[in-house]
C-alpha positions in Angstrom: 0.0 0.0 0.0 1.4 3.4 -1.0 0.6 6.3 1.2 -0.1 9.7 -0.3 1.5 12.7 1.3 -0.9 15.6 1.6 -0.1 18.9 0.1 1.8 21.4 2.2 0.0 23.4 4.8 0.6 26.5 2.7 -1.6 25.2 -0.1 -4.9 27.0 -0.3 -6.6 24.1 -2.0 -8.4 21.2 -0.4 -7.8 17.6 -1.5 -10.2 16.3 -4.1 -10.8 12.5 -4.3 -11.5 11.0 -7.8 -12.7 7.5 -8.4 -15.5 5.3 -9.7 -18.7 4.3 -7.9 -20.2 0.9 -8.0 -22.2 1.8 -11.1 -19.0 2.8 -13.0 -19.7 6.5 -12.9 -16.8 8.8 -12.1 -17.0 10.8 -8.9 -15.0 13.9 -7.9 -15.5 15.1 -4.3 -13.7 17.5 -2.0 -12.4 15.8 1.1 -15.0 17.5 3.4 -17.9 17.2 1.0 -18.0 20.9 0.2 -18.4 20.2 -3.6 -18.5 17.2 -5.9 -20.2 15.6 -8.8 -20.8 12.6 -11.0 -19.2 12.2 -14.4 -19.3 9.8 -17.4 -15.5 9.6 -17.7 -12.3 10.2 -15.7 -11.2 13.2 -17.8 -14.3 15.1 -17.0 -14.0 14.3 -13.3 -10.4 15.5 -13.2 -11.2 18.6 -15.2 -14.0 19.5 -12.7 -11.7 18.9 -9.8 -9.0 21.1 -11.2 -11.5 23.9 -11.9 -13.0 23.7 -8.4 -9.6 23.5 -6.5 -8.0 26.4 -8.4 -5.9 24.3 -10.8 -3.8 22.5 -8.2 -3.2 19.0 -9.6 -1.1 18.1 -6.7 -4.2 18.0 -4.5 -6.1 15.6 -6.6 -6.0 12.0 -5.4 -7.4 9.0 -7.3 -8.8 6.3 -5.1 -8.1 2.6 -5.7 -11.5 1.6 -4.2 -15.1 2.6 -5.0 -16.3 6.1 -3.9 -19.9 7.2 -3.6 -20.9 10.8 -3.9 -22.0 11.9 -0.4 -22.1 15.6 0.1 -22.8 15.2 3.9 -20.1 12.7 5.0 -16.9 13.3 6.8 -13.6 12.7 5.0 -12.1 10.4 7.6 -13.3 7.2 5.9 -11.7 8.2 2.6 -8.4 9.3 4.1 -7.8 5.7 5.1 -8.3 4.2 1.6 -5.4 3.3 -0.6 -4.9 6.1 -3.1 -2.5 7.4 -5.7 -1.9 10.9 -7.1 -3.6 11.6 -10.4 -1.4 14.3 -11.8 
């Protein structure tokens, strides 16, 4: 399992998780559920994440497991999942 180092504390952008849900749709979601969406492909999910986080690719993390869009959940369950950087 490869751990992902979070961006520096000086970074104004939040971490955005990108991955697929159980139906094969692509999900992009900010770590605290402040914003997110469903997409038909990975490219569109990453494009949305970049737009929303101020074009900081270093804060986008692709999850190795399924992710469901949940705008009300806490980020702690996702932070424990195996992940890799997208960009």
